[in-house]
C-alpha positions as CSV (number, residue, x, y, z in Angstrom):
1,V,187.6,-29.6,185.1
2,M,187.6,-25.8,185.5
3,I,184.2,-24.3,184.6
4,P,184.4,-20.6,184.0
5,M,182.4,-18.5,186.4
6,P,179.7,-16.2,185.2
7,H,180.7,-12.6,184.4
8,V,177.7,-10.4,185.0
9,F,177.2,-7.0,183.5
10,I,175.2,-4.8,185.8
11,M,173.6,-2.0,183.8
12,G,172.3,0.3,186.4
13,G,174.3,0.8,189.6
14,G,171.5,1.8,192.0
15,H,170.2,0.0,195.0
16,C,169.5,-3.4,193.3
17,G,172.8,-3.2,191.4
18,E,174.7,-2.5,194.6
19,A,173.0,-5.4,196.4
20,I,173.7,-7.8,193.4
21,A,177.4,-6.7,193.3
22,R,177.8,-7.3,197.1
23,L,176.5,-10.8,196.6
24,L,178.7,-11.4,193.6
25,D,181.7,-10.2,195.6
26,Q,180.8,-12.9,198.3
27,M,180.7,-15.5,195.6
28,A,183.9,-14.3,193.9
29,W,182.1,-13.9,190.6
30,P,183.4,-11.3,188.2
31,Y,181.1,-8.4,187.3
32,S,181.2,-5.1,185.5
33,I,179.1,-2.1,186.1
34,H,177.6,0.6,183.8
35,D,175.6,3.7,184.8
36,T,175.1,7.0,183.2
37,R,175.7,8.6,186.6
38,E,179.3,8.7,187.8
39,E,178.3,8.3,191.5
40,F,176.6,4.9,190.7
41,S,179.4,3.4,188.6
42,S,182.5,4.5,190.5
43,E,185.4,2.3,191.6
44,Q,184.8,3.6,195.2
45,L,181.3,2.1,195.1
46,Y,182.3,-1.0,193.2
47,P,186.0,-1.7,194.1
48,R,186.0,-5.3,193.0
49,A,184.3,-4.7,189.6
50,V,186.3,-5.8,186.5
51,Q,185.2,-2.6,184.8
52,C,183.3,0.5,185.9
53,I,181.8,2.4,183.0
54,T,180.2,5.8,183.2
55,S,178.8,6.9,179.8
56,T,175.6,7.5,178.0
57,V,173.9,4.3,176.8
58,A,174.5,5.4,173.2
59,D,178.3,5.9,173.8
60,L,178.6,2.5,175.5
61,M,176.6,0.6,172.9
62,S,178.4,2.2,170.0
63,S,181.6,0.4,171.1
64,E,180.0,-3.0,171.7
65,T,179.5,-5.8,169.2
66,E,178.1,-9.3,169.4
67,K,181.6,-10.5,170.0
68,T,182.5,-8.0,172.7
69,L,179.3,-8.6,174.6
70,N,180.0,-12.3,174.7
71,R,182.6,-11.6,177.5
72,F,179.5,-11.6,179.7
73,S,177.4,-14.5,180.7
74,D,174.5,-12.3,181.9
75,I,173.5,-8.7,181.3
76,L,171.1,-7.2,183.8
77,L,169.1,-4.1,183.1
78,L,168.6,-2.4,186.4
79,G,168.4,1.2,185.5
80,H,166.8,4.0,187.5
81,D,165.1,5.3,184.3
82,W,162.7,3.4,182.0
83,A,164.0,5.3,179.0
84,E,167.6,4.2,179.7
85,D,166.6,0.6,180.2
86,Q,164.6,0.7,177.0
87,E,167.6,2.2,175.1
88,R,169.8,-0.5,176.6
89,L,167.4,-3.3,175.7
90,L,166.8,-2.1,172.1
91,S,170.6,-1.6,171.6
92,L,171.4,-5.1,172.9
93,L,168.7,-6.8,171.0
94,S,169.6,-5.0,167.8
95,I,173.2,-6.3,168.1
96,F,171.9,-9.9,168.5
97,T,169.2,-9.6,165.8
98,G,170.0,-11.8,162.9
99,A,172.9,-13.5,164.6
100,G,170.9,-16.6,165.2
101,H,172.2,-17.1,168.7
102,Q,170.3,-18.0,171.8
103,L,170.5,-15.6,174.7
104,D,171.5,-18.5,176.9
105,G,174.7,-17.5,178.5
106,G,176.7,-19.6,176.1
107,Q,176.0,-18.6,172.5
108,A,175.2,-15.1,173.7
109,P,174.6,-13.5,177.2
110,R,171.4,-14.0,179.0
111,V,169.5,-10.7,179.2
112,G,167.4,-9.9,182.2
113,V,165.3,-6.8,182.9
114,I,164.0,-5.7,186.3
115,G,160.5,-4.4,186.1
116,S,156.8,-4.7,186.1
117,R,154.4,-6.3,183.6
118,S,153.5,-2.9,182.2
119,K,157.2,-1.9,181.9
120,W,157.9,-5.1,179.9
121,Q,154.8,-4.7,177.7
122,S,155.9,-1.1,176.8
123,F,159.5,-2.3,176.1
124,E,158.1,-5.2,174.0
125,Q,155.8,-3.0,171.9
126,E,158.7,-0.5,171.2
127,A,161.1,-3.3,170.3
128,L,158.6,-4.8,167.9
129,R,158.1,-1.3,166.3
130,E,161.9,-1.1,166.0
131,G,162.0,-4.5,164.1
132,I,163.3,-6.7,166.9
133,P,161.9,-10.2,166.2
134,Q,159.5,-11.7,168.8
135,H,161.6,-14.9,169.2
136,L,164.5,-12.7,170.5
137,L,162.2,-10.8,172.9
138,D,160.8,-14.1,174.2
139,Q,164.4,-15.0,175.4
140,V,164.7,-11.9,177.6
141,L,164.0,-12.6,181.2
142,C,161.6,-10.2,182.7
143,P,161.1,-9.9,185.5
144,I,164.5,-11.2,186.4
145,G,165.0,-13.4,189.5
146,M,163.5,-16.5,190.8
147,N,160.0,-16.1,192.2
148,I,160.7,-16.0,195.9
149,G,158.5,-13.0,196.8
150,A,161.6,-10.7,196.7
151,E,160.9,-7.0,197.5
152,S,163.9,-5.4,199.0
153,P,167.1,-4.8,196.9
154,E,168.8,-7.5,199.0
155,E,166.0,-10.0,198.4
156,I,166.0,-9.2,194.7
157,A,169.8,-9.8,194.6
158,V,169.3,-13.3,196.1
159,A,166.6,-14.1,193.5
160,V,168.6,-12.8,190.6
161,V,171.9,-14.5,191.6
162,A,170.1,-17.7,192.3
163,Q,168.5,-17.6,188.8
164,I,172.0,-17.0,187.2
165,L,173.5,-19.9,189.3
166,S,170.7,-22.2,188.3
167,A,171.2,-21.4,184.6
168,H,175.0,-21.6,184.9
169,K,174.8,-25.1,186.4
170,G,172.0,-26.3,184.1
171,V,169.7,-27.0,187.0
172,R,166.0,-26.3,186.9
173,P,164.8,-25.3,190.3
174,E,161.5,-27.1,189.9
175,Q,163.3,-30.4,189.5
176,P,163.3,-32.7,192.5
177,T,166.4,-32.9,194.6
178,W,168.2,-36.2,195.3
179,R,165.9,-36.7,198.3
180,Q,162.8,-36.2,196.3
181,S,163.6,-38.5,193.4
182,S,163.0,-42.2,193.4
Protein backbone atom coordinates (compact mmCIF):
# COMPACT_ATOMS: atom_id res chain seq x y z
CA VAL A 1 0.00 0.00 0.00
CA MET A 2 1.41 3.38 -1.00
CA ILE A 3 0.46 6.15 1.39
CA PRO A 4 0.89 9.61 -0.13
CA MET A 5 3.46 11.73 1.65
CA PRO A 6 2.50 15.06 3.14
CA HIS A 7 2.87 18.11 0.89
CA VAL A 8 3.65 21.06 3.14
CA PHE A 9 2.99 24.65 2.13
CA ILE A 10 5.48 26.91 3.91
CA MET A 11 4.11 30.44 3.96
CA GLY A 12 7.07 32.50 5.07
CA GLY A 13 10.54 31.59 3.89
CA GLY A 14 12.59 33.07 6.72
CA HIS A 15 14.77 31.21 9.24
CA CYS A 16 12.10 28.74 10.44
CA GLY A 17 10.85 28.14 6.89
CA GLU A 18 14.39 27.38 5.75
CA ALA A 19 14.99 24.99 8.65
CA ILE A 20 11.71 23.18 8.01
CA ALA A 21 12.49 22.91 4.28
CA ARG A 22 15.94 21.41 5.01
CA LEU A 23 14.33 18.78 7.23
CA LEU A 24 11.62 18.06 4.65
CA ASP A 25 14.37 17.66 2.02
CA GLN A 26 16.00 15.02 4.24
CA MET A 27 12.69 13.18 4.55
CA ALA A 28 11.97 13.48 0.80
CA TRP A 29 8.62 15.14 1.51
CA PRO A 30 7.34 17.59 -1.06
CA TYR A 31 6.87 21.20 -0.05
CA SER A 32 6.05 24.51 -1.66
CA ILE A 33 7.10 27.95 -0.45
CA HIS A 34 5.50 31.40 -0.48
CA ASP A 35 6.95 34.68 0.64
CA THR A 36 6.29 38.26 -0.33
CA ARG A 37 10.05 38.80 -0.52
CA GLU A 38 11.76 37.28 -3.56
CA GLU A 39 15.00 36.53 -1.69
CA PHE A 40 13.04 34.28 0.71
CA SER A 41 11.12 32.32 -1.90
CA SER A 42 13.71 31.78 -4.61
CA GLU A 43 14.61 28.54 -6.33
CA GLN A 44 18.21 29.17 -5.27
CA LEU A 45 17.21 29.08 -1.60
CA TYR A 46 14.66 26.26 -2.07
CA PRO A 47 15.97 24.15 -4.99
CA ARG A 48 13.85 21.11 -4.11
CA ALA A 49 10.56 22.98 -3.62
CA VAL A 50 7.68 21.86 -5.81
CA GLN A 51 6.76 25.49 -6.23
CA CYS A 52 8.37 28.80 -5.21
CA ILE A 53 5.87 31.65 -5.13
CA THR A 54 6.72 35.31 -4.71
CA SER A 55 3.63 37.50 -4.55
CA THR A 56 1.53 39.54 -2.24
CA VAL A 57 -0.73 37.52 0.03
CA ALA A 58 -3.78 39.00 -1.72
CA ASP A 59 -2.52 37.97 -5.17
CA LEU A 60 -1.70 34.45 -4.00
CA MET A 61 -5.01 33.92 -2.23
CA SER A 62 -7.06 35.35 -5.11
CA SER A 63 -6.02 32.33 -7.19
CA GLU A 64 -6.64 29.71 -4.48
CA THR A 65 -9.83 27.82 -3.73
CA GLU A 66 -10.82 25.07 -1.34
CA LYS A 67 -10.07 22.57 -4.09
CA THR A 68 -6.64 23.96 -5.02
CA LEU A 69 -5.56 24.24 -1.38
CA ASN A 70 -6.32 20.55 -0.90
CA ARG A 71 -3.10 19.74 -2.77
CA PHE A 72 -1.44 20.45 0.58
CA SER A 73 -1.62 18.31 3.70
CA ASP A 74 -0.38 21.16 5.89
CA ILE A 75 -0.15 24.93 5.57
CA LEU A 76 2.34 26.61 7.89
CA LEU A 77 2.15 30.34 8.56
CA LEU A 78 5.72 31.36 9.38
CA GLY A 79 5.80 34.94 8.17
CA HIS A 80 8.19 37.63 9.30
CA ASP A 81 5.28 40.05 9.67
CA TRP A 82 2.20 39.67 11.88
CA ALA A 83 0.07 41.53 9.36
CA GLU A 84 1.01 39.13 6.57
CA ASP A 85 0.32 36.07 8.70
CA GLN A 86 -3.01 37.54 9.77
CA GLU A 87 -3.93 38.19 6.14
CA ARG A 88 -2.91 34.63 5.26
CA LEU A 89 -4.94 33.17 8.12
CA LEU A 90 -8.06 35.21 7.41
CA SER A 91 -7.87 34.39 3.70
CA LEU A 92 -7.38 30.66 4.30
CA LEU A 93 -10.15 30.40 6.86
CA SER A 94 -12.52 32.45 4.69
CA ILE A 95 -12.01 29.90 1.91
CA PHE A 96 -12.86 27.02 4.26
CA THR A 97 -15.74 28.77 6.08
CA GLY A 98 -18.98 27.07 5.23
CA ALA A 99 -17.31 24.11 3.55
CA GLY A 100 -18.00 21.88 6.52
CA HIS A 101 -14.59 20.25 6.29
CA GLN A 102 -12.21 19.53 9.13
CA LEU A 103 -8.74 21.03 8.88
CA ASP A 104 -7.29 17.58 9.44
CA GLY A 105 -4.94 17.00 6.52
CA GLY A 106 -7.54 14.84 4.78
CA GLN A 107 -10.73 16.80 4.20
CA ALA A 108 -8.76 20.04 4.18
CA PRO A 109 -5.16 20.93 5.03
CA ARG A 110 -4.10 21.31 8.62
CA VAL A 111 -3.28 24.96 9.30
CA GLY A 112 -0.53 25.86 11.74
CA VAL A 113 0.66 29.25 12.91
CA ILE A 114 3.94 30.06 14.59
CA GLY A 115 3.58 32.53 17.37
CA SER A 116 2.92 33.59 20.88
CA ARG A 117 -0.27 33.51 22.88
CA SER A 118 -0.77 37.27 22.36
CA LYS A 119 -0.27 36.93 18.58
CA TRP A 120 -2.86 34.15 18.45
CA GLN A 121 -5.34 36.06 20.60
CA SER A 122 -5.02 39.05 18.28
CA PHE A 123 -5.53 36.83 15.22
CA GLU A 124 -8.52 35.13 16.82
CA GLN A 125 -10.21 38.41 17.72
CA GLU A 126 -9.77 39.77 14.21
CA ALA A 127 -11.00 36.52 12.64
CA LEU A 128 -14.13 36.57 14.78
CA ARG A 129 -14.74 40.20 13.77
CA GLU A 130 -14.42 39.07 10.13
CA GLY A 131 -17.06 36.38 10.64
CA ILE A 132 -14.81 33.32 10.85
CA PRO A 133 -16.62 30.77 13.04
CA GLN A 134 -15.02 29.76 16.33
CA HIS A 135 -15.17 26.03 15.45
CA LEU A 136 -12.87 26.69 12.50
CA LEU A 137 -10.46 28.79 14.59
CA ASP A 138 -10.34 25.98 17.15
CA GLN A 139 -8.90 23.70 14.48
CA VAL A 140 -5.91 25.96 13.77
CA LEU A 141 -2.73 24.74 15.47
CA CYS A 142 -1.07 27.60 17.31
CA PRO A 143 1.62 27.43 18.36
CA ILE A 144 2.67 24.81 15.85
CA GLY A 145 5.05 22.05 16.77
CA MET A 146 5.20 19.51 19.53
CA ASN A 147 6.06 20.91 22.91
CA ILE A 148 9.72 19.93 23.15
CA GLY A 149 11.05 23.26 24.40
CA ALA A 150 12.12 24.31 20.89
CA GLU A 151 13.73 27.72 20.59
CA SER A 152 16.07 27.83 17.59
CA PRO A 153 14.77 27.57 14.01
CA GLU A 154 16.23 24.07 13.75
CA GLU A 155 14.55 22.93 16.98
CA ILE A 156 11.27 24.47 15.85
CA ALA A 157 11.63 22.58 12.55
CA VAL A 158 12.01 19.26 14.40
CA ALA A 159 8.96 20.04 16.56
CA VAL A 160 6.81 21.06 13.57
CA VAL A 161 7.80 18.15 11.33
CA ALA A 162 7.31 15.69 14.21
CA GLN A 163 3.79 17.07 14.71
CA ILE A 164 3.02 16.67 11.00
CA LEU A 165 4.45 13.13 10.99
CA SER A 166 2.40 12.20 14.05
CA ALA A 167 -0.80 13.52 12.47
CA HIS A 168 0.01 11.92 9.11
CA LYS A 169 0.51 8.51 10.70
CA GLY A 170 -2.44 8.88 13.09
CA VAL A 171 -0.25 8.50 16.15
CA ARG A 172 -0.83 10.45 19.33
CA PRO A 173 2.55 11.13 20.94
CA GLU A 174 1.14 10.77 24.44
CA GLN A 175 0.09 7.18 23.72
CA PRO A 176 2.33 4.48 25.15
CA THR A 177 4.80 2.75 22.86
CA TRP A 178 4.77 -1.05 22.44
CA ARG A 179 7.22 -1.27 25.35
CA GLN A 180 4.93 0.70 27.63
CA SER A 181 1.64 -1.04 26.82
CA SER A 182 0.57 -4.23 28.53
